[in-house]
PyMOL CGO cylinders between C-alpha atoms (Angstrom):
from pymol import cmd
from pymol.cgo import CYLINDER

trace = [
    CYLINDER, 63.72, 28.83, -95.82, 61.38, 31.45, -94.48, 0.3, 1, 1, 1, 1, 1, 1,
    CYLINDER, 61.38, 31.45, -94.48, 61.11, 32.49, -90.85, 0.3, 1, 1, 1, 1, 1, 1,
    CYLINDER, 61.11, 32.49, -90.85, 60.13, 29.49, -88.82, 0.3, 1, 1, 1, 1, 1, 1,
    CYLINDER, 60.13, 29.49, -88.82, 60.56, 27.69, -85.51, 0.3, 1, 1, 1, 1, 1, 1,
    CYLINDER, 60.56, 27.69, -85.51, 63.56, 25.38, -85.10, 0.3, 1, 1, 1, 1, 1, 1,
    CYLINDER, 63.56, 25.38, -85.10, 63.48, 22.65, -82.46, 0.3, 1, 1, 1, 1, 1, 1,
    CYLINDER, 63.48, 22.65, -82.46, 67.03, 21.61, -81.63, 0.3, 1, 1, 1, 1, 1, 1,
    CYLINDER, 67.03, 21.61, -81.63, 67.33, 18.22, -79.93, 0.3, 1, 1, 1, 1, 1, 1,
    CYLINDER, 67.33, 18.22, -79.93, 70.87, 17.38, -78.81, 0.3, 1, 1, 1, 1, 1, 1,
    CYLINDER, 70.87, 17.38, -78.81, 71.52, 14.09, -77.07, 0.3, 1, 1, 1, 1, 1, 1,
    CYLINDER, 71.52, 14.09, -77.07, 73.92, 11.45, -75.89, 0.3, 1, 1, 1, 1, 1, 1,
    CYLINDER, 73.92, 11.45, -75.89, 72.70, 7.93, -76.65, 0.3, 1, 1, 1, 1, 1, 1,
    CYLINDER, 72.70, 7.93, -76.65, 72.96, 5.00, -74.29, 0.3, 1, 1, 1, 1, 1, 1,
    CYLINDER, 72.96, 5.00, -74.29, 74.02, 1.59, -75.64, 0.3, 1, 1, 1, 1, 1, 1,
    CYLINDER, 74.02, 1.59, -75.64, 70.60, 0.12, -74.83, 0.3, 1, 1, 1, 1, 1, 1,
    CYLINDER, 70.60, 0.12, -74.83, 68.49, -1.34, -77.68, 0.3, 1, 1, 1, 1, 1, 1,
    CYLINDER, 68.49, -1.34, -77.68, 70.07, 0.26, -80.78, 0.3, 1, 1, 1, 1, 1, 1,
    CYLINDER, 70.07, 0.26, -80.78, 67.70, -1.57, -83.16, 0.3, 1, 1, 1, 1, 1, 1,
    CYLINDER, 67.70, -1.57, -83.16, 64.61, -0.40, -81.29, 0.3, 1, 1, 1, 1, 1, 1,
    CYLINDER, 64.61, -0.40, -81.29, 65.96, 3.14, -81.25, 0.3, 1, 1, 1, 1, 1, 1,
    CYLINDER, 65.96, 3.14, -81.25, 66.62, 3.19, -85.00, 0.3, 1, 1, 1, 1, 1, 1,
    CYLINDER, 66.62, 3.19, -85.00, 63.14, 1.86, -85.74, 0.3, 1, 1, 1, 1, 1, 1,
    CYLINDER, 63.14, 1.86, -85.74, 61.50, 4.43, -83.49, 0.3, 1, 1, 1, 1, 1, 1,
    CYLINDER, 61.50, 4.43, -83.49, 63.60, 7.31, -84.88, 0.3, 1, 1, 1, 1, 1, 1,
    CYLINDER, 63.60, 7.31, -84.88, 62.55, 6.43, -88.44, 0.3, 1, 1, 1, 1, 1, 1,
    CYLINDER, 62.55, 6.43, -88.44, 58.91, 6.15, -87.37, 0.3, 1, 1, 1, 1, 1, 1,
    CYLINDER, 58.91, 6.15, -87.37, 59.00, 9.54, -85.60, 0.3, 1, 1, 1, 1, 1, 1,
    CYLINDER, 59.00, 9.54, -85.60, 60.56, 11.23, -88.63, 0.3, 1, 1, 1, 1, 1, 1,
    CYLINDER, 60.56, 11.23, -88.63, 57.86, 9.80, -90.92, 0.3, 1, 1, 1, 1, 1, 1,
    CYLINDER, 57.86, 9.80, -90.92, 55.11, 10.83, -88.51, 0.3, 1, 1, 1, 1, 1, 1,
    CYLINDER, 55.11, 10.83, -88.51, 56.52, 14.34, -88.03, 0.3, 1, 1, 1, 1, 1, 1,
    CYLINDER, 56.52, 14.34, -88.03, 56.61, 14.80, -91.81, 0.3, 1, 1, 1, 1, 1, 1,
    CYLINDER, 56.61, 14.80, -91.81, 52.86, 14.15, -91.89, 0.3, 1, 1, 1, 1, 1, 1,
    CYLINDER, 52.86, 14.15, -91.89, 52.08, 16.80, -89.25, 0.3, 1, 1, 1, 1, 1, 1,
    CYLINDER, 52.08, 16.80, -89.25, 50.58, 20.15, -90.27, 0.3, 1, 1, 1, 1, 1, 1,
    CYLINDER, 50.58, 20.15, -90.27, 53.26, 22.82, -90.15, 0.3, 1, 1, 1, 1, 1, 1,
    CYLINDER, 53.26, 22.82, -90.15, 56.26, 20.48, -90.53, 0.3, 1, 1, 1, 1, 1, 1,
    CYLINDER, 56.26, 20.48, -90.53, 58.91, 21.96, -92.84, 0.3, 1, 1, 1, 1, 1, 1,
    CYLINDER, 58.91, 21.96, -92.84, 61.86, 19.57, -92.59, 0.3, 1, 1, 1, 1, 1, 1,
    CYLINDER, 61.86, 19.57, -92.59, 64.47, 17.89, -90.44, 0.3, 1, 1, 1, 1, 1, 1,
    CYLINDER, 64.47, 17.89, -90.44, 68.26, 17.47, -90.34, 0.3, 1, 1, 1, 1, 1, 1,
    CYLINDER, 68.26, 17.47, -90.34, 70.05, 14.98, -88.10, 0.3, 1, 1, 1, 1, 1, 1,
    CYLINDER, 70.05, 14.98, -88.10, 73.59, 13.73, -87.38, 0.3, 1, 1, 1, 1, 1, 1,
    CYLINDER, 73.59, 13.73, -87.38, 75.18, 11.43, -84.78, 0.3, 1, 1, 1, 1, 1, 1,
    CYLINDER, 75.18, 11.43, -84.78, 78.84, 10.65, -84.18, 0.3, 1, 1, 1, 1, 1, 1,
    CYLINDER, 78.84, 10.65, -84.18, 80.47, 7.36, -83.18, 0.3, 1, 1, 1, 1, 1, 1,
    CYLINDER, 80.47, 7.36, -83.18, 80.42, 8.30, -79.45, 0.3, 1, 1, 1, 1, 1, 1,
    CYLINDER, 80.42, 8.30, -79.45, 76.61, 8.55, -79.51, 0.3, 1, 1, 1, 1, 1, 1,
    CYLINDER, 76.61, 8.55, -79.51, 76.38, 12.36, -79.49, 0.3, 1, 1, 1, 1, 1, 1,
    CYLINDER, 76.38, 12.36, -79.49, 73.80, 13.65, -81.89, 0.3, 1, 1, 1, 1, 1, 1,
    CYLINDER, 73.80, 13.65, -81.89, 71.75, 16.62, -82.90, 0.3, 1, 1, 1, 1, 1, 1,
    CYLINDER, 71.75, 16.62, -82.90, 68.44, 16.78, -84.72, 0.3, 1, 1, 1, 1, 1, 1,
    CYLINDER, 68.44, 16.78, -84.72, 66.91, 20.04, -85.87, 0.3, 1, 1, 1, 1, 1, 1,
    CYLINDER, 66.91, 20.04, -85.87, 63.30, 20.04, -87.00, 0.3, 1, 1, 1, 1, 1, 1,
    CYLINDER, 63.30, 20.04, -87.00, 61.69, 23.06, -88.63, 0.3, 1, 1, 1, 1, 1, 1,
    CYLINDER, 61.69, 23.06, -88.63, 58.08, 24.12, -88.14, 0.3, 1, 1, 1, 1, 1, 1,
    CYLINDER, 58.08, 24.12, -88.14, 55.82, 26.87, -89.45, 0.3, 1, 1, 1, 1, 1, 1,
    CYLINDER, 55.82, 26.87, -89.45, 54.71, 27.96, -85.96, 0.3, 1, 1, 1, 1, 1, 1,
    CYLINDER, 54.71, 27.96, -85.96, 54.99, 27.34, -82.26, 0.3, 1, 1, 1, 1, 1, 1,
    CYLINDER, 54.99, 27.34, -82.26, 51.46, 25.92, -82.38, 0.3, 1, 1, 1, 1, 1, 1,
    CYLINDER, 51.46, 25.92, -82.38, 52.66, 23.28, -84.86, 0.3, 1, 1, 1, 1, 1, 1,
    CYLINDER, 52.66, 23.28, -84.86, 55.52, 22.40, -82.49, 0.3, 1, 1, 1, 1, 1, 1,
    CYLINDER, 55.52, 22.40, -82.49, 53.10, 22.09, -79.58, 0.3, 1, 1, 1, 1, 1, 1,
    CYLINDER, 53.10, 22.09, -79.58, 50.76, 19.88, -81.61, 0.3, 1, 1, 1, 1, 1, 1,
    CYLINDER, 50.76, 19.88, -81.61, 53.64, 17.54, -82.53, 0.3, 1, 1, 1, 1, 1, 1,
    CYLINDER, 53.64, 17.54, -82.53, 54.82, 17.45, -78.93, 0.3, 1, 1, 1, 1, 1, 1,
    CYLINDER, 54.82, 17.45, -78.93, 51.30, 16.38, -77.84, 0.3, 1, 1, 1, 1, 1, 1,
    CYLINDER, 51.30, 16.38, -77.84, 51.00, 13.48, -80.33, 0.3, 1, 1, 1, 1, 1, 1,
    CYLINDER, 51.00, 13.48, -80.33, 50.44, 10.25, -78.32, 0.3, 1, 1, 1, 1, 1, 1,
    CYLINDER, 50.44, 10.25, -78.32, 52.99, 8.24, -80.33, 0.3, 1, 1, 1, 1, 1, 1,
    CYLINDER, 52.99, 8.24, -80.33, 55.56, 11.01, -79.86, 0.3, 1, 1, 1, 1, 1, 1,
    CYLINDER, 55.56, 11.01, -79.86, 54.88, 11.06, -76.11, 0.3, 1, 1, 1, 1, 1, 1,
    CYLINDER, 54.88, 11.06, -76.11, 55.40, 7.28, -76.03, 0.3, 1, 1, 1, 1, 1, 1,
    CYLINDER, 55.40, 7.28, -76.03, 58.71, 7.67, -77.91, 0.3, 1, 1, 1, 1, 1, 1,
    CYLINDER, 58.71, 7.67, -77.91, 59.82, 10.33, -75.42, 0.3, 1, 1, 1, 1, 1, 1,
    CYLINDER, 59.82, 10.33, -75.42, 59.11, 8.01, -72.48, 0.3, 1, 1, 1, 1, 1, 1,
    CYLINDER, 59.11, 8.01, -72.48, 61.06, 5.17, -74.11, 0.3, 1, 1, 1, 1, 1, 1,
    CYLINDER, 61.06, 5.17, -74.11, 63.92, 7.56, -74.84, 0.3, 1, 1, 1, 1, 1, 1,
    CYLINDER, 63.92, 7.56, -74.84, 64.15, 8.59, -71.19, 0.3, 1, 1, 1, 1, 1, 1,
    CYLINDER, 64.15, 8.59, -71.19, 63.88, 4.98, -69.98, 0.3, 1, 1, 1, 1, 1, 1,
    CYLINDER, 63.88, 4.98, -69.98, 66.25, 3.34, -72.49, 0.3, 1, 1, 1, 1, 1, 1,
    CYLINDER, 66.25, 3.34, -72.49, 67.88, 5.30, -75.28, 0.3, 1, 1, 1, 1, 1, 1,
    CYLINDER, 67.88, 5.30, -75.28, 69.36, 8.52, -73.89, 0.3, 1, 1, 1, 1, 1, 1,
    CYLINDER, 69.36, 8.52, -73.89, 71.96, 9.17, -71.23, 0.3, 1, 1, 1, 1, 1, 1,
    CYLINDER, 71.96, 9.17, -71.23, 71.16, 12.87, -71.55, 0.3, 1, 1, 1, 1, 1, 1,
    CYLINDER, 71.16, 12.87, -71.55, 69.42, 15.30, -73.86, 0.3, 1, 1, 1, 1, 1, 1,
    CYLINDER, 69.42, 15.30, -73.86, 68.53, 18.95, -74.27, 0.3, 1, 1, 1, 1, 1, 1,
    CYLINDER, 68.53, 18.95, -74.27, 65.76, 20.59, -76.30, 0.3, 1, 1, 1, 1, 1, 1,
    CYLINDER, 65.76, 20.59, -76.30, 65.94, 24.16, -77.50, 0.3, 1, 1, 1, 1, 1, 1,
    CYLINDER, 65.94, 24.16, -77.50, 63.13, 25.92, -79.34, 0.3, 1, 1, 1, 1, 1, 1,
    CYLINDER, 63.13, 25.92, -79.34, 64.20, 28.94, -81.37, 0.3, 1, 1, 1, 1, 1, 1,
    CYLINDER, 64.20, 28.94, -81.37, 62.83, 31.32, -83.95, 0.3, 1, 1, 1, 1, 1, 1,
    CYLINDER, 62.83, 31.32, -83.95, 64.89, 31.17, -87.11, 0.3, 1, 1, 1, 1, 1, 1,
    CYLINDER, 64.89, 31.17, -87.11, 65.04, 34.64, -88.61, 0.3, 1, 1, 1, 1, 1, 1,
    CYLINDER, 65.04, 34.64, -88.61, 66.96, 33.93, -91.80, 0.3, 1, 1, 1, 1, 1, 1,
    CYLINDER, 66.96, 33.93, -91.80, 69.37, 31.53, -93.44, 0.3, 1, 1, 1, 1, 1, 1,
    CYLINDER, 69.37, 31.53, -93.44, 72.08, 31.69, -96.03, 0.3, 1, 1, 1, 1, 1, 1,
    CYLINDER, 72.08, 31.69, -96.03, 73.82, 28.90, -97.86, 0.3, 1, 1, 1, 1, 1, 1,
    CYLINDER, 73.82, 28.90, -97.86, 76.75, 28.07, -100.05, 0.3, 1, 1, 1, 1, 1, 1,
    CYLINDER, 76.75, 28.07, -100.05, 75.52, 25.58, -102.62, 0.3, 1, 1, 1, 1, 1, 1,
    CYLINDER, 75.52, 25.58, -102.62, 78.90, 23.85, -103.12, 0.3, 1, 1, 1, 1, 1, 1,
    CYLINDER, 78.90, 23.85, -103.12, 80.27, 22.43, -106.35, 0.3, 1, 1, 1, 1, 1, 1,
    CYLINDER, 80.27, 22.43, -106.35, 78.15, 20.50, -108.81, 0.3, 1, 1, 1, 1, 1, 1,
    CYLINDER, 78.15, 20.50, -108.81, 78.93, 16.82, -108.75, 0.3, 1, 1, 1, 1, 1, 1,
]
cmd.load_cgo(trace, "trace")
């Protein structure tokens, strides 16, 4: 992956409305993928409700445009009201990456 902007969203879920949360999370991922400048996303959550999602963007302007999307703003409001006990967002410039491809399966 080339130099890009990484938005790191770490959170602790509440137990409120898990079906609504899952539906909204899938919708937001699909919508983000359609945004100019979107490069990809990785996400994990453990059984206690702690999770982290990292989305990758070509530029800070692309991040700002996604952040200003009305449907994304609506999802953020619902997250604060229902789905998260806490969260943190970090925006970073990714300078390089390396990887170990692992064994062929």
